C-alpha positions in Angstrom: -24.2 1.7 -23.6 -22.8 -1.4 -24.4 -19.3 -0.4 -23.3 -20.9 1.2 -20.4 -22.9 -1.4 -19.2 -19.6 -3.9 -19.6 -17.7 -1.5 -17.4 -20.4 -1.8 -14.6 -20.4 -5.3 -14.9 -16.5 -5.7 -14.7 -16.5 -3.6 -11.7 -19.2 -5.6 -10.1 -17.0 -8.9 -10.5 -14.0 -7.1 -8.9 -16.1 -6.2 -5.7 -17.5 -10.0 -6.0 -13.5 -11.1 -6.0 -13.0 -9.0 -3.1 -10.5 -6.9 -4.5 -9.4 -4.0 -2.6 -11.1 -0.7 -2.6 -8.1 1.1 -3.9 -8.1 -1.0 -6.8 -11.8 -0.5 -7.3 -11.6 3.3 -6.8 -8.9 3.9 -9.4 -10.5 1.4 -12.1 -13.9 3.1 -11.6 -12.1 6.5 -12.4 -10.1 5.1 -15.1 -12.5 3.0 -16.9 -14.9 5.9 -16.4 -12.7 8.3 -18.5 -12.8 5.9 -20.9 -16.4 5.4 -21.4 -16.8 9.3 -21.8 -14.0 9.4 -24.3 -15.7 6.3 -26.4 -18.9 8.1 -26.2 -22.5 7.1 -25.7 -23.9 4.3 -27.3 -20.4 2.6 -28.3 -19.9 -0.7 -28.8 -16.7 -2.9 -28.3 -16.0 -3.6 -32.7 -15.8 0.3 -32.7 -12.6 0.3 -30.4 -9.2 -0.5 -31.7 -6.0 0.2 -30.7 -5.8 3.4 -33.0 -8.9 4.6 -30.4 -7.2 3.4 -27.5 -3.9 5.5 -28.2 -6.4 8.5 -28.8 -7.3 8.2 -25.4 -4.0 8.1 -23.7 -3.2 11.1 -25.7 -6.4 12.8 -24.3 -5.2 12.3 -21.1 -1.7 13.7 -21.5 -3.6 16.5 -22.7 -6.0 16.6 -19.8 -2.5 16.9 -17.3 -2.4 13.4 -16.3 0.9 12.1 -15.2 2.8 9.3 -16.9 2.0 7.3 -14.2 -1.9 7.8 -14.3 -1.8 7.4 -18.1 -0.1 3.8 -17.4 -2.4 2.9 -14.9 -5.2 3.7 -17.0 -4.1 1.1 -19.8 -3.4 -1.5 -17.2 -7.0 -0.7 -16.0 -8.2 -1.2 -19.8 -6.0 -4.5 -20.3 -7.6 -5.9 -17.1 -10.9 -5.2 -18.5 -10.2 -6.3 -21.9 -9.0 -9.9 -20.2 -12.4 -10.1 -18.4 -14.4 -9.5 -21.5 -12.5 -12.2 -23.3 -13.4 -14.4 -20.5 -17.1 -13.8 -20.7 -16.9 -13.9 -24.0 -17.6 -10.6 -25.2 -14.6 -10.0 -27.5 -12.2 -12.2 -28.9 -9.2 -9.7 -28.8 -7.5 -7.3 -26.7 -6.4 -4.2 -28.8 -4.8 -2.5 -25.6 -2.1 -5.1 -25.9 -1.0 -3.3 -29.0 -0.7 0.2 -27.2 3.0 0.5 -25.3 3.0 1.2 -21.7 4.1 4.8 -21.5 8.0 4.7 -20.3 7.9 5.8 -16.5 11.0 6.8 -14.4 12.9 4.0 -12.6 14.1 6.0 -9.6 13.2 4.5 -5.8 11.7 6.9 -3.1 14.8 7.4 -0.5 14.2 5.3 2.4 15.1 6.8 5.9 17.8 4.8 7.1 18.2 2.3 10.2 19.7 5.0 12.6 16.9 7.5 11.4 14.4 5.3 11.9 15.7 4.2 15.3 16.1 8.1 16.5 12.4 8.5 15.7 11.1 5.8 17.6 13.4 5.8 20.6 13.1 9.3 21.2 9.6 9.3 22.3 6.5 11.2 20.4 6.8 14.8 19.7 4.8 17.8 21.5 2.5 17.5 17.9 1.3 14.2 18.8 -2.5 14.2 19.6 -2.4 10.8 21.2 1.5 10.0 21.6 0.9 6.2 22.7 -1.4 5.4 19.9 0.7 7.3 17.5 4.1 5.9 18.5 2.5 2.7 18.1 1.4 3.3 14.5 5.0 3.9 13.7 6.0 0.9 15.5 3.6 -1.6 13.7 4.0 0.1 9.9 7.7 -0.2 10.3 8.2 -3.4 12.7 5.5 -5.4 11.0 6.0 -4.0 7.4 2.3 -3.8 6.6 0.2 -1.7 4.7 -1.9 1.4 6.1 -5.0 -0.5 4.9 -3.9 -3.5 6.7 -2.8 -1.7 9.9 -6.7 0.1 10.2 -8.3 -3.3 9.6 -6.6 -4.7 12.7 -9.1 -5.9 15.5 -8.3 -6.6 19.0 -9.0 -10.2 18.5 -6.3 -10.3 15.5 -3.2 -10.0 17.9 -1.9 -13.4 19.2 0.0 -12.5 22.1 0.9 -15.9 22.9 2.7 -16.2 19.4 4.0 -12.9 19.0 2.0 -12.7 15.9 -1.0 -10.3 14.4 -3.3 -11.8 11.7 -3.8 -9.0 8.9 -5.6 -9.1 6.0 -4.3 -8.3 3.0 -5.0 -7.5 -0.7 -8.2 -9.7 -1.8 -8.9 -10.2 1.8 -5.9 -12.6 2.0 -4.8 -13.3 5.3 -1.4 -13.7 6.7 0.3 -13.6 10.4 3.1 -11.4 10.6 5.4 -11.4 13.6 5.9 -8.4 15.9 8.7 -7.7 18.4 9.7 -6.5 21.7 9.4 -2.6 20.7 5.8 -3.4 19.2 4.8 -5.2 22.5 6.0 -2.2 24.4 3.8 0.1 21.9 0.8 -2.0 22.3 1.0 -2.3 26.2 1.5 1.3 26.5 -1.7 2.0 24.3 -4.0 -0.2 24.8 -4.7 0.9 28.5 -5.1 4.5 27.2 -7.5 3.1 24.6 -9.6 1.4 27.5 -9.9 4.7 29.3 -10.9 6.5 26.7 -13.8 3.9 26.0 -14.5 3.9 29.6 -15.0 8.1 29.6 -17.3 7.9 26.9 -19.2 5.0 28.0 -18.6 2.6 25.0 -16.9 0.2 27.1 -16.3 -3.0 24.7 -18.0 -1.3 22.1 -15.1 -1.2 19.7 -13.2 -4.1 18.2 -11.0 -2.2 16.0 -7.5 -1.7 17.3 -7.0 1.7 16.2 -9.6 5.0 17.2 -9.7 7.9 17.0 -10.5 10.5 19.9 -14.0 10.1 19.7 -13.9 6.6 19.9 -14.6 5.8 16.0 -12.1 3.6 13.9 -9.1 5.3 12.5 -9.1 5.8 8.6 -6.0 5.4 6.2 -6.2 9.1 5.8 -6.0 9.6 9.5 -3.2 7.4 10.0 -1.0 9.1 6.8 -1.8 12.3 8.2 -0.1 11.1 11.6 2.9 9.7 9.8 3.6 12.4 7.9 3.2 14.9 11.1 5.8 12.7 13.3 8.0 12.3 10.6 8.6 16.2 10.1 8.5 16.8 13.9 11.3 14.3 14.1 13.4 15.9 11.2 12.5 13.1 8.5 11.3 14.1 4.5 7.8 15.6 4.7 7.5 13.1 1.7 7.2 10.5 4.4 4.0 8.4 4.4 2.9 4.8 5.7 4.4 3.1 2.6 7.8 4.7 3.1 7.7 2.9 6.4 7.0 -0.8 4.8 9.5 0.0 2.0 12.0 0.9 4.6 11.0 -2.6 6.6 11.7 -4.7 3.4 15.1 -2.6 2.9 16.4 -3.0 6.1 15.6 -6.5 6.4 17.6 -6.8 3.2 20.5 -4.9 4.2 20.7 -7.0 7.6 21.3 -10.5 5.4 17.7 -11.4 5.1 16.4 -13.9 2.8 14.7 -12.2 -0.2 11.8 -14.9 0.0 11.5 -14.7 3.5 11.0 -11.0 3.0 8.3 -11.6 0.7 6.2 -14.0 2.6 6.3 -11.1 5.4 5.4 -8.4 3.1 2.4 -10.5 1.8 3.5 -10.3 -1.9 2.2 -12.6 -4.5 5.2 -12.2 -6.8 9.2 -12.1 -6.0 9.6 -9.5 -8.4 7.5 -7.2 -6.6 9.4 -7.7 -3.5 12.7 -6.7 -5.7 11.2 -3.4 -6.4 10.0 -2.9 -3.0 13.4 -3.7 -1.5 16.8 -1.6 -2.2 20.2 -2.3 -1.4 22.1 0.8 0.2 25.4 2.1 -1.4 27.3 1.2 2.2 25.9 -2.4 1.6 27.0 -2.6 -1.8 30.7 -1.5 -1.0 30.7 -3.9 2.1 30.0 -6.6 -0.4 32.5 -5.4 -3.0 35.1 -5.0 -0.6 34.5 -8.5 0.9 34.2 -10.5 -1.9 35.7 -9.4 -5.4 39.3 -10.4 -5.7 40.6 -7.1 -6.8 39.2 -5.2 -3.9 41.4 -7.0 -1.3 
């Protein structure tokens, strides 16, 4: 039970540090599989790098993808770092296990023209609440925020005078993100319909969450994902589009238009610049323009 008990303590420490729900959920699943693999009653002295490799092989045999296996190994490495800090172990055998090589393909990002066509054309007939659904797209793309940050916005978080919204990112870290004229117009179109719905259901002033369902309950990240995909497909975009695609598009399009990478890092709320670099990609059009404008043999 030593392994299982320490895993439970580690997960509890993550909650105390306000780690994201997504991280806690993923680590719970990954480390739960590991505890089941090493068996009941196992101690850390029984676990070496060979056994960890065996665990990864077991995951492959169970049908997990390389991405999922790599995430499980990352969870183990984080667990061992915590165990070392707590004085439970002296070495981290997970560091001796190579991370599975993952494909370096980037997801396709809608072009600026495609995003303008989606947002300027009005809500499609399939939209259950046109004003709300268009506002969701405007905030995801116009502010570059995460899905979880979007559903966490409260009415009081909108700073109208400054044109900014207070959002709470990973680890409950707060930052302000600006919103432009298009997002302002979308908010102003949605808020009266939100108030009308609350009045009709006699819940006036009882809900502070910005995004509500038709039942006057706070909207969930799953619902936002469904709304984004539905509108994307109706507007002719790929069915692979999801809320994070719009965040990726936000960073990519800012970079294409000449924004500084560190400014994009600040807007996206990334701790490391390397993370921002993975979220942004130059279009081939931009690369060719830079080459034609700067290389001496291209003129």
